C-alpha positions in Angstrom: -61.3 37.3 92.4 -61.8 36.9 96.3 -65.2 38.3 97.5 -65.9 39.0 101.2 -69.4 38.8 102.2 -70.5 40.3 105.5 -73.4 38.0 106.4 -73.8 34.1 106.4 -77.3 32.9 107.6 -79.6 35.6 105.7 -81.4 34.9 102.4 -79.1 36.5 100.3 -75.8 35.7 102.2 -76.8 32.0 101.9 -77.2 32.2 98.3 -73.7 34.0 98.2 -72.1 31.4 100.2 -72.5 28.7 97.4 -70.1 30.6 95.1 -66.7 29.2 95.4 -64.9 32.6 95.5 -66.8 34.0 98.3 -65.9 34.1 102.0 -68.9 34.6 104.3 -68.7 36.1 107.8 -71.2 35.3 110.3 -72.5 37.4 113.3 -69.6 35.9 115.4 -67.0 36.9 113.2 -68.3 40.3 112.1 -71.0 41.8 114.4 -72.6 44.6 112.7 -73.5 46.3 115.9 -69.7 47.1 116.2 -68.9 49.5 113.3 -65.0 49.9 114.2 -64.6 46.0 114.3 -66.3 45.7 110.8 -64.3 48.6 109.3 -61.1 46.9 110.8 -61.9 43.5 109.1 -62.2 45.4 105.7 -58.7 47.5 106.5 -57.1 43.8 106.9 -58.8 41.8 104.2 -57.0 40.6 101.2 -60.4 40.3 99.3 -60.9 42.1 96.0 -64.7 42.9 96.6 -66.7 43.6 99.6 -70.4 42.4 99.6 -72.6 43.8 102.5 -75.4 41.0 102.7 -76.1 41.8 106.4 -78.7 43.9 107.9 -81.3 44.6 110.4 -84.5 43.5 108.7 -87.1 43.1 111.3 -89.4 46.1 109.9 -91.8 46.2 112.6 -89.3 45.6 115.5 -87.1 48.3 114.2 -90.0 50.7 115.3 -89.0 49.9 118.9 -85.2 49.3 118.3 -84.4 52.3 116.4 -80.9 52.6 118.0 -79.8 49.2 117.0 -81.5 49.5 113.5 -79.5 52.8 112.8 -76.2 51.3 114.0 -76.5 48.2 112.1 -77.9 49.6 108.8 -76.4 53.0 108.8 -73.4 53.5 111.1 -71.7 50.3 110.6 -72.6 50.5 106.8 -71.0 53.9 106.5 -67.8 52.8 108.5 -67.5 49.8 106.3 -67.7 51.8 103.0 -65.2 54.3 104.2 -62.8 51.2 105.0 -63.3 50.0 101.6 -62.9 53.4 99.8 -59.7 53.9 101.6 -58.2 50.9 100.0 -60.1 51.4 96.9 -62.0 48.0 97.1 -65.4 48.1 95.4 -68.2 48.0 98.0 -71.4 46.4 97.1 -74.4 47.1 99.3 -78.1 45.8 99.3 -80.8 48.2 100.1 -84.6 48.3 99.9 -87.6 49.8 98.3 -88.5 51.0 101.8 -86.4 54.3 101.2 -89.4 55.5 99.2 -92.7 56.5 100.5 -94.8 54.1 98.3 -96.9 57.2 96.6 -98.1 57.1 93.0 -98.0 54.2 90.7 -95.1 54.6 88.2 -92.0 52.6 89.0 -89.5 54.1 91.3 -86.1 55.2 89.6 -83.0 55.2 91.4 -82.6 58.9 91.4 -86.0 59.6 92.4 -86.5 61.7 95.8 -86.5 59.4 99.0 -88.9 59.6 101.9 -89.1 56.6 104.1 -92.1 55.8 106.0 -90.3 54.2 109.1 -87.3 53.6 111.3 -86.3 50.4 108.9 -86.2 52.8 105.7 -84.6 55.7 107.5 -81.8 53.5 108.9 -81.3 51.9 105.3 -81.2 55.4 103.9 -78.6 56.3 106.2 -76.5 53.5 105.1 -76.9 54.2 101.2 -75.8 57.8 102.2 -72.6 56.6 104.0 -71.7 54.6 100.9 -72.0 57.5 98.5 -70.3 59.7 101.0 -67.3 57.5 101.3 -67.0 58.1 97.6 -65.2 54.6 96.8 -66.0 52.4 94.0 -69.5 51.1 95.0 -73.0 49.9 93.7 -76.1 50.1 96.1 -78.5 47.5 94.9 -82.0 48.2 96.2 -84.3 45.3 96.2 -88.0 44.2 97.4 -90.0 41.6 98.5 -87.2 38.8 99.1 -87.9 35.1 99.1 -86.1 31.9 99.1 -85.9 28.4 100.3 -84.4 29.4 103.7 -84.9 32.0 106.3 -88.2 33.7 107.3 -90.2 35.0 104.1 -93.5 35.6 102.5 -93.2 32.3 100.4 -92.5 30.0 103.4 -95.3 31.7 105.5 -97.8 31.2 103.0 -96.9 27.5 102.6 -97.2 26.9 106.2 -100.6 28.6 106.4 -101.7 27.2 103.3 -101.3 23.6 104.4 -103.6 24.2 107.3 -106.4 26.6 105.8 -108.6 26.7 102.7 -109.1 30.3 102.8 -106.6 33.2 103.6 -106.8 36.9 103.6 -103.9 38.7 102.1 -103.3 42.5 101.4 -103.9 43.7 98.0 -103.2 47.2 97.8 -99.4 47.0 98.2 -97.8 46.4 94.7 -94.2 45.4 94.1 -91.9 42.9 92.5 -91.0 39.7 94.6 -87.4 38.9 94.2 -85.6 35.4 94.9 -82.4 35.8 96.9 -80.6 33.4 94.4 -81.4 35.8 91.7 -79.9 39.0 93.8 -76.8 36.8 94.6 -76.3 36.0 91.2 -76.7 39.7 90.0 -74.1 40.7 92.9 -71.6 38.1 91.5 -71.9 39.4 88.2 -71.7 43.0 89.4 -68.5 42.0 91.5 -67.0 40.4 88.3 -67.5 43.7 86.4 -66.0 45.8 89.0 -62.9 43.2 89.4 -62.4 43.7 85.6 -62.1 47.6 86.2 -65.4 48.1 84.3 -68.0 48.7 87.2 -69.9 52.0 87.3 -70.5 53.3 90.7 -74.0 54.3 91.7 -77.4 53.3 92.8 -79.5 50.5 90.9 -82.7 48.8 91.2 -83.1 45.0 91.1 -86.5 43.4 91.5 -88.6 40.7 90.0 -91.1 41.2 87.3 -93.9 41.2 86.6 -95.3 43.5 89.4 -98.3 42.0 91.6 -99.7 42.5 95.0 -99.2 40.3 98.0 -102.5 38.8 97.2 -101.5 38.1 93.9 -98.2 36.6 94.8 -99.8 34.3 97.4 -102.2 33.0 94.4 -99.3 31.9 92.4 -97.5 30.6 95.3 -100.6 28.2 95.9 -101.0 27.4 92.3 -97.4 26.3 91.6 -97.5 24.6 95.2 -100.9 22.7 94.1 -102.4 23.8 97.4 -106.2 24.5 97.1 -106.3 27.7 99.1 -108.7 30.6 98.3 -106.9 34.0 98.6 -109.0 37.1 99.6 -107.6 40.2 98.9 -108.1 43.0 101.7 -106.8 46.6 101.9 -103.8 47.3 104.2 -106.1 49.1 106.5 -107.5 45.5 107.7 -104.3 44.2 108.6 -102.4 47.2 110.5 -98.8 46.5 111.4 -96.3 48.6 113.6 -94.5 49.9 110.5 -96.1 51.5 107.5 -95.5 49.8 104.2 -95.2 51.3 100.9 -98.1 50.9 98.8 -96.1 51.4 95.4 -92.8 49.3 95.4 -92.5 49.2 91.7 -88.9 49.6 90.7 -87.4 50.6 87.3 -84.5 48.2 86.8 -83.3 49.6 83.4 -80.0 51.2 84.7 -78.9 48.0 86.1 -79.4 46.4 82.7 -77.7 49.3 81.1 -74.6 49.4 83.3 -74.1 45.6 83.9 -76.2 43.7 81.6 -78.7 42.4 84.2 -82.4 42.3 83.5 -85.1 41.9 86.0 -85.9 38.2 86.5 -89.3 36.5 86.1 -90.0 35.9 89.9 -92.7 33.1 88.9 -89.7 30.9 87.4 -87.8 31.7 90.4 -90.5 30.6 92.7 -90.7 27.5 90.9 -87.0 26.6 91.6 -87.7 27.5 95.3 -90.5 25.3 95.7 -88.6 22.3 94.1 -85.7 22.9 96.6 -88.0 23.0 99.6 -89.6 19.7 98.3 -86.3 18.3 98.3 
């Protein structure tokens, strides 16, 4: 099985690059700002599976760069999906909890109504719709709160701040499931293998860590596992305003992924331990 991955330096792409069957394309090889070029790569590839692990992920900056975010997360993804569908190559795509408005308190199911709060969520939803419209074999994997030992993420930010502060204020009214990039990559490879065997079921799936927590709760566990004596003070989102609105409820129902591919929601606390060990090395 040959897997072509769009993305090389992002959190999930970095983890995917560790699998021997993957070929990962960096920005120079595949610029997602150029839809036609990315589609042309798929039209000519000898890969059995395509994974799109590249995206415009600067949530706040997207409010100022809507055109670019829309192209990268929407238009280009749609063109890639069309090219893959034309050749019947399974197309696996990573999406986000930001397609929902974050209302309520029950976990979001894949078929629940979507209503993104900002540019980032709208651009990712446009990409989802493009993949579905292409009508080729596909799996859209919505995930949340991604962390790893590389790139920019909440875990690394907390460790940096925690090294110099005995007390930190962290938002406690946004609830979701932290998800390690390593777990996402492993899930994608398992899904790819099932599609390659001709048994993949196209659709939208959720994959997020368990149990759910708040950002403040996440920070508490980070400091506890890292043995940093930091007191976390929970604050409402209103006390930490950002250019882009964040969903309050990012709980995700992952049962469909388990039913279709036998992949269960991972315990993010165990994954966090592995990330901290990697950072220490």
